[in-house]
Each structure stands twice: as C-alpha cells, then as structure tokens.
N, C-alpha and C positions, 0 to 999 in steps of 0.2 A: 231191369228197366221199368219195373212197375212204378207208376206215379203214386206218390203218397197223398193221402187225403188233404193235408194242409195246403198243398199246392193247388189241388183241384178245388178246394173251397175258395181260394183266391180267384181262380178262373171263373168260378160260378158267380161271383159277385159281378163279373163283367157280363156273363151270359144271361143272368136272370133278368136284368132290365130289358134285354133284347127281346125276351119272350113277350113282353107286353107292348113293345113298340116296333116289332119287326115289320108289321103290315104298314105302319106309318112311314118307316124309313126306306121302304122299297122305292127305288126310282121309278117314276111313272113314265115309262117310255111312250113316246108318241109315234104311232105308226101311220104310214101314208097309204094312199091308194095303190102305189107301186108295191108296197110290202104285201098288201092283200092279193094283188094280182100274182105275185111270186109265191105266196105261201098258202093261199086258200084253195080248198077243193070246191070250186064252183061247178054248176052243171055243165059249163063249157069244157071242163076237164073230166068230170066223172062220166060224161056221155060216151067216152071211148076208153077201152082197155088196151094198152100197148102190148103187142105180142112179139114184134121183131123190128129191129133197126138194121139198115145197111148204111153205115157211115163211111163216106168215101171222100177223103180230104187230101188236098195237095198242100204241102208246106213250102213256102217261099221264105227261106231263112234270111236272105239279104234284105228283103222288104218287111220282115217280121209279119208276114201275112198268111192267111189261109184262104182257100177257095175249094168249093166242092158241093156235096149234096148229102142229104140224109133221107132215106126211104122210111116212112112210117107205115107199118102194117098193124092193123088194129081190129078189134071186135067191138061192134057197137053195143053198148049196154042199154040203150034206149033209142027211140027215133030222134034224130037231130039233123039240122042242116048247117050248123055253125059250131066250131070248136076253137080252142086255144092251144097253141104251142108256144115255146119260149125261145128267144134269142136276144142277146144283149143288143141294145140300140146302136152301138158302135159298129156292129156287123150288119151288112146289107142283105136283106132278103131279095134276091134277084127275081125269083119266080117260085110259084107253088104249082106243081103239075099234077093233075088228076085225070086219069084216063085220056091222056094225050092233049088235054087242054089246060090253059093257064087259069087258075082260080083267082077270084078277087080276095084281097086280104087288106086288113088295116093293122096299124100298130099303136100301142099305148105303152109307154115306158119300155120294158123289156118283154112285153107280151105281144103275140101276133094272133090275130083273129081271122080265121079262114071261113068263107062261105061257099058251100057246095051248090051245084046247079039244081040238084034235086035231093030230097030227104034221104039220109042213110037210115036204113031200117034196123031196128033192134035185133041183135043176134047175128047180123051179117058181118062178114070179114071183108075189109076193104083196105086200100092203101093210097098214099099220096107221097110225093117227093118234094122236098124243099131244097132249092139251090141258093147258095149264099156265098159271100166273100167279104174280105175286109181284114183289118188289123185288129186282132184280139187284144184284150187287156194284158199287159205285161205285169206279172207278179213281182212285187218289190221284196216281199219277205215270205216267199213260199216255204212251207205249205200253209202258213198262218193266214195269208191272204191268197185269193184265187187268181188264176190266169196262167199264162205261159211263161216259162223261164227260158231265156236265151242267153247262153254263155258259151265258153270254150273250155276244152280240156287242157291239160298241161302241155299238150303237143300243138295247141292252137287250132284244133279241129272243132267244128260246131258241136254244141251239146244242147239239146232242147228237150223240155219236158212240160207236162201239164200237171196241175194240182188245183182242184176246184171244190173241195168239200165245203159246204156252208154257203158260199156265194152261188154255187150251182154250175152244172155242166153247160148251161146255156151261155156261159161266159165265152165258150169257144166253139160250140156246135148247136144246131137247132134240135130241140128235144122237148118232150113233155117233162118239164123240170119240177117234178114233185116226187119225194121219196116213196110215196105210197104205191106207185105203179112201176113195176119192173118188167122189162121184156123177158120172154121165155128163152130167147137166144139172140145172137147178134153177129154180124159180120163187120169187121173194122178194117177198112182199106186205107192205108196211109202211103202217100207218094212223097219221096224225099230225094234230095240231090244225090247224084252218083257218088259212091264211095261211103255213104252213110247207111245205117240200118235203122229201121223202126222196130221197137218192141212194144207190143200192146197185149191186151188180155187174151186168154184162151190159148189156142194152139196155132202155130204158123201153118197156114194152109198152102200158101203159094208166094213165090217171089218172082216178079215180072219186070225185066228191064224194058223201059219204054223208049220210043224213038227219039224223044227230046233229051235223052241222056239221064233222065230220072229213073227211079226204081220204085215200084209199088209192092208193099207188103200186105198180104191179106191174112188177117187173124180171125179165127172162128171161135166164138164163145157158145158153148152148148148148154150152159146153165143160166138160170135167171141172173140178171146183173142190174145193179142200180146205176143210174147214169153218172153219178159223181165218181164212181169207181172206174169208168172208162178212161183209159190212159193212152197217151202218145209219148214215147221216149225215143229220141232220135240222137244217134251219136256213132262214134267209132267203136261199136260193140264187138266183143268176142264172146263166144258161147262155150260153156262146158256143162256137162250134165251128170246126173246120178239118178238113183231111184231109192225108194223107201218101201219096205215091206210093212204096209199099214193094215188097219182093221178091215179095209175093203179090198185088199190085194196090193198090187204093185202101183205105187204112186210115182209118177215121173217128177224129177227135180231138175229144173232148168235155170241156169244162172247166166245172165247177160251182163257183162261188166266191161268197162273201158279197158282197152288192151293193156294200158299201163298198170291196171289193178289186178291182173290175172293171178299172180302169185299170192298176193294178200287175200284175194277173195277165196281161193281154194282153201287156205288155212282157216279164215274166219267163218265162212259158211259151213265148212266141214265140222267145225267145233260146236256150232250152235243149232243148225237146222234139224238134224235128226233127233237130238235130245228134245228139242222143242216139239216136234211132231209126236214123239212118244208120250211126252207129258200131256199135251193138249188132247190127244186122242183118248188118253186115260181119263182125263177129267171131263171132257166135253163131248166125246164121241168121235166118230170118223171125220177126218178132214172133209169139208162139205163139197169139194169141187174136184173129185178124182178125174172126171171126164175132161176137165180143162187143165189139169196138172197144177203144180206149184212152181212159181218163179220168183226169183229175186232179181231186181234190175237196178243197176247203178243209176242214181239220180243226182242232179245238181241242187238238191234241197235235202232236208233232213230225212224225210220219209213220208209215206202215205200208204194206206191199206188197199191199194188198187187190186181188186179181186183177181186172183191167180196171176198177178204180176206186181207183187209188193215192191214199192219203190224204196230203195235203200240209200241213205246218205250219211251214215254214222262214222265215216272215215276209217272204218275197219278198226274201231276201238271198242274195248269193253266199256260197259256202263253207257251213260247218255253223253256222247261226245267226250268220253273219258272221265265223266263224273258220276257219282252215285246219288240219285235223287232222294234216296232214303237215308243217306248218311250213316248207314249201318255197316257198310263193307260188302254186304251181300249183292248189292247192285253192280259191283265191279267185277263180278264173276261170270257175267254173260253180256251179250250184246243187246242193249235195250231196244234198238229199232227192230232187230230181227224178231225178238220175242214179242214186243208190244204190237207192232204192225201185223205180224202173223196171227196174233190172237184175234185180231179183227176179222179174220176169215170166218171165225165162228160167230162173233158178236159184232155186227155192223154189216157184214157181207151176207152171211147165211141168214141171220136174224137181223132185220133192219127196221128201225122205227119209221112208222108212217109219217110222222111229223118230226122235224128236227128239234122241236121243243122237248121231245123224249130221247134226246141223244145220249142220256145217261145209260140207256140200254146198250149202246155201243161202248161207251168209255168206262163206265163203272165196272162192267164185267171184264173188259179187256185189261184195265189197270189191275184188277184183282187177279187176272191170269198171271201177271208178273210174280205175285206172291206164291201162287200155286206152282209155277215153274220152279221157283226157288225151293219150295217145299219138296218137290219131286227130286231135286238134285241134292239137297243138303239136309233134308229133314224138316219136320213140322215146325220145330222151334225156330229154325232159320226163316221159314216163310212168315211166321207170326212176327218175328222181329222186323222183317222187311216191311210188313204191313204197318206196324207201329211207327216205323221211321217215315212212312208216307205222310203221316199226320203233319209233319213240319211244313208241308206244302199247302195245307188247307187254310182258306181265308175266311170262311163263314160270312161271305159278302153278299149272298143273295140266294134265292131258291135255285135248286139244280134244274128243275123243270122250267123251261122257258114259256113264252107266250105262244099259244097255238094259232095257226092260220096265217102267220106273217113271216114265216121262215126265220124264227128267232130262237136260238139255243139259249140255255140257262147258264148258270154260274159254272166257271171252270172247276168248281169243287166236285163236278160230276166224275172227275178222275179219282183223286185220292180219298175224298170224303165218301164217294160212292163205293170205292173199294173197301174201305173200313166198315161201311154199312153192311155190305154183303158178308164180310167176315163175322159181324155180329149175328147175322141171321144164321150162319153156320153154327155159331156158339150156342144160340138159342135152341136150335134143332138138336144139338148135342149128340149127333150120330154121324160120324164122318162118312161112312159108306152110304148112308141114306142121302147125305148132302151131295155126294158124288153122283149118285143115280139121278137126283133132281137136276143137277147141272147137265148131265147127259140127256135127260129127258127133254130139257128145253130145246136142244138142238134137233131132237127128233120130232117133237110136237110142232115146232114152228119152223121146220125145215124149209128153207128157201121162201120165207114169208116176210111180209111187212106187218108190224105189230104195234100195239099201244102199251102204255104203262099199265093200264087196267088188265090187259091180257097177261102180261108177265107176272104181275103181282097176284092175279087170280090163280094162275098156275102154281105159283109158289105156295099160296095158301092151301090149295087142294092137295098138293103132294106132301106138304109138311104136316098137314092136319092141324095147323095153327092159323089164327087170324093175324097175319103180319101186316095188314093194311095200315094200321096206325103207325107202325115203325117206318114203313116206306113214306107215308104221308109226312111225317115230321122231318125226315132227312132229305126228302126230295122237294117238298113244297114250301118249306120254311128255312130261313137262313140260320137260325140258332139251334144249338144243341138242346136235347132234353136234359134237365137237371134233376138229379136225385137229391131230395132234401131230407135230412136226417134230424131227428129231435128226440131228446131223452125226457120222458115224463114218468115220474113216480117209479123209477127203476126200470122202466120198459123202453126199449129202443123202438121208435116209430120211423116209418119212411113213406115217402110218396114221390111221384113224378110231377115235375112242373114242365108242361109242354103245351104247344099250341094245337097239335093234331087231336081231333075228336077221339075220345075213349082211348087215349094213349096208355099203353102198357107194354112193358118188356119184363119177362122173367130174368132176373139179374143174378149172376154168379157172385155169391157173397160167402164169407166165412168168419168165424171167430179166429183171430190170428193164430196160426199154428195148426188149425184143424183142416178138414177137407172142404173144398168149395161145394156149395149147394145152390141150385136154382131157386130163387125166392121170387114168387109172383108179387108184383107191385102195381098199383093203379095211381090215379091222380088224387086219391084221398088217403090221408094218413092211416096207416094200419101197422100193427105190430110186426117187427122183424122176427120171424119164427126161427131163431137160432139161439139155443140155450146159452145163456151167459153173455149175450151180445150187448155191448155198450158202444157209445160213440167213440170211445178211446181204443177199443180193441177190434172194432169191425174192420175187415179187409175186403175191399171191393175190387173186382177184376176189371180195373180200368186198362189193363193191357189188351184185353180182347173187346172191351166195350168203349166206344168213343163217346163219352158223356161228360157232363159237368156234375160236380158234387158240392152240395152246400150243407155244412154242419152247423146247426144252431148252437 
C-alpha cells in the first residue's frame, strides 16, 4: 500500500501553492462579545476555582422541561465581590442563594453575573446555589449539536439523553462553563417519572421514590470531571455487570441498556470491552477512574465520551454503524464507538484541554488509539494499515488548532490527520517501547489535569530527547502538508523541506530501493541525501508512515 513518488509528486503540485497562500486562504472568522463571554478566562472566572457541584434536576418529559438547582462550592483565588457563571438564555435563573439570602444578578447573552454582599477573601472556601427552570435546547443531530434528545424506544417508552460537548454544559444546567476548571467531585441527582431510570456518571448512591410518583437517582462522582462530560440518560434501562482485573486492581464494569437490547449487549460488550481495557492500559496506563468504575449506557445518539458513563449508540454493529472508516477491513473487526469513546477516558477525560481550541489533544490521541487497539489485536502491520487508511478522511481544510478564548475548535482534521501525525512522531522516535512509555507517562504526568498544547508538546520533546515542536506546529497550526522537494545536481541527490513552520525539520525514513531504510535528517535548505547511490529514480521514501507531500524536480 505504499504510495509511489509519481503520485505524490502530483499531489505536491497541489500542496505546494498552499504553503504560500494558506494564511491568506484561512477564513477570517468574526467573533462576538457572546463568544468571548463563553470562551475567555476573564477575572470574573479566574477569581474562583470550582471544587464541588451538587446538580439536582427534575425532568418533565411531557413538557420537555427541566427544573432544579446546582450548588457551587469554590475556593477563592483572589479577593472578589463579583463572578460569572453560565446558563443559556432560554433557561430562567429563578434565584441565586448565598447564606440564606437572594443575591443580585444580571445576564448578558448566556452569561450570568452575581454580586456578593461583601468581598470573598482569597483562599476562603464558599458556596452558592443557583435555582433555574425552563425548556432546554433540543438537539437535532446529537452528538454533533448540543442539547437534550427526546425520543422513544421501540416499545414506545420515553428515552432521553444529554450531549453537549462544544456548545457547553450550560445548555442544560448552570455551571462555570469553561474546560479549564474541573470540580474535584460531584453529586448528580436526577428525578424522573415513575417506571424510568436515570443513569449518570460515577456510582449510584441512592434511589428514592418520591411522594409525587417520581423517582430520584443520586450518582456520586469521586474523581475530577469536566462539565461537558456530565450526563443524564433516562429510559427503560436494565443493568448487568462484570469486572476487569486491571493494573490498579478490580475495575467494575456496569452496563445499562434498554431492556430490548439486553441479549445483543451481552454479546457486543463482552467481545469488545475487556480487550479494549487490556490494550489501552498497556499503551496508556491504568484506566483513570477506578473509583467511579466503567460504564456503557445505551443512548439515542451515536455516542459520547461521558466520563465513567460512556454513551453508546452504534446499534450493536462492528465498525462505525457497520462501516469501516479506514476502508482497510480492520475497522470492521471491532466496535468503533466502544473503542473510540472509551479511548477518551484517557485523552479528553483524564487529560483535558484547557481551551477547546486545543481539542486535538482529545481527538488526535483518541483516533490514534483506534490504530493502537488494532495493533494490539492483529499486529503492528494491521495497525499501520489502519492508520494509512484513515488518511482518506483528511481534508487539509484549515488549522487543527482553533481560535483561543472564544470557544472555537479547529479543523476536523484533528481526528485522522492528528492520528497520522502521532504515528509519524512514533516513527521518528524509532523505539516502540520508548514510545509506549512516553504515552503512559502522559497519563501519569497530567493525571486528572487540564492542559495546553505547549505542555503536551513540551513533555514529548523532553521525553523523546528531540525537538518535535516544528512538526507539531506544521501539522496543527497550518492547513497544508510539509513537502519534500528532491533535486538531482551533478550526480548528487539533494533534498529539502518546504513548510511554513519555523525551523521545520523531520528526520525521514528513506532508502535506495531494495536496501534498508535509514533516518535521513533534512531541513528547509537543500542538502545532500546521504545514501550511497541514491538518485531521484531509485529513492524510496516511507510515505506509508509519513503523511507528507513529495515533489521531484
């Protein structure tokens, strides 16, 4: 499946002009005051560090409405008397209560500003409770758009779920809606009509029948959790369970599925979950949330990485709804949603980007985890073939890193292009065990933390002993691929990189056809290809493991 140079040379003729015009061709998005209120870390947000939420919500399915409260417990990082929390404007803030009295508040777009009667002192721990109600946004294409899903199962019973990554948790509950700040723990109380069950994150602490005929389910989350991961799943659920002997001991496996799906779920989950956990613990280290367990929950949408309560909607099919995104055949040998969404437990839930502009940290590593899972089951060649097949989905339509401070993610190439970028880094390091330890070290170094691109790249530089910053800059910050330009002069083969990233360099696997590959260092200046006998006609470039363009003069 190696691409030959003539084809790549043709591709390079397309890519090369983009190198000089990519900046000009970027769409200049216009952001509003509302975007800044949603995405910026202003002093009204950084003044307090969220430690604990108690979200207490009653669901009215007939009216498609919510009512309830959320308690904010926080530590003051500085003296302040005013702060911001977030709740979509279509939901009413009924009152904000602090020490038994109602606080004054104002609204602008989806932001709410609260004024306290006296200053909150730096270092102190305090709390307030927001009471709210209304009809939340109904998602039309969950999980790609945010909101609540209201539908029915095949038996006509109500089936409701949440999905809000990107748009934000404040689309359905009051919260400090910025990825940079995670609570240390949380209690989720969901009240639903009689005969239905709610499944949320963490462990089920209590089920309470109430006098009005409804039932409240209390779920306790012991680990830090990002608010977009907080989930409500309501339906005619049946539970079955298992356990996994993992690196940190016994991990509980809990499965909540519609009663009609019980038999299929036992087969599908049994075939995929334990092999997934074995593979990902091998590559990434222990599952990050042993205290909260691992759950799969039937969902009326395709899926979402809700921490310790992964939403599953792949219709009990192998592949991606029965299709192979890589078109290699390997993607039909496992359930895409179980593998991909569970991979987010390590990248996205354990390690979370501070700003959604750096969402590649979630999606590139998790899309790469699909290939590592394939490798663990079928061998390294299979994993590499799967990675190569992912390239068919790449658009090269814009930078992978989005705009900071306005809640704007970058190009969807963060998935497959980002995955291939990470495989290139593995190839450059050229030591698979070292690479595995670097991946495991990410989970340990940034355990339960929110991070930036600079932190992740800095760690990879340090642990690899190489300056990988230009590689990440080119693939993350520019839309176009680096192009290897080859030229023959006076019997000597010369090569250079054409790229936008400053000081771009990649040591590239090359060989004289039929011999062994060698890592050849190249820069943006023409230099001799130090391979005896190499010419532009017999040079073989490892474009199977490197996602690049090639131009032969």
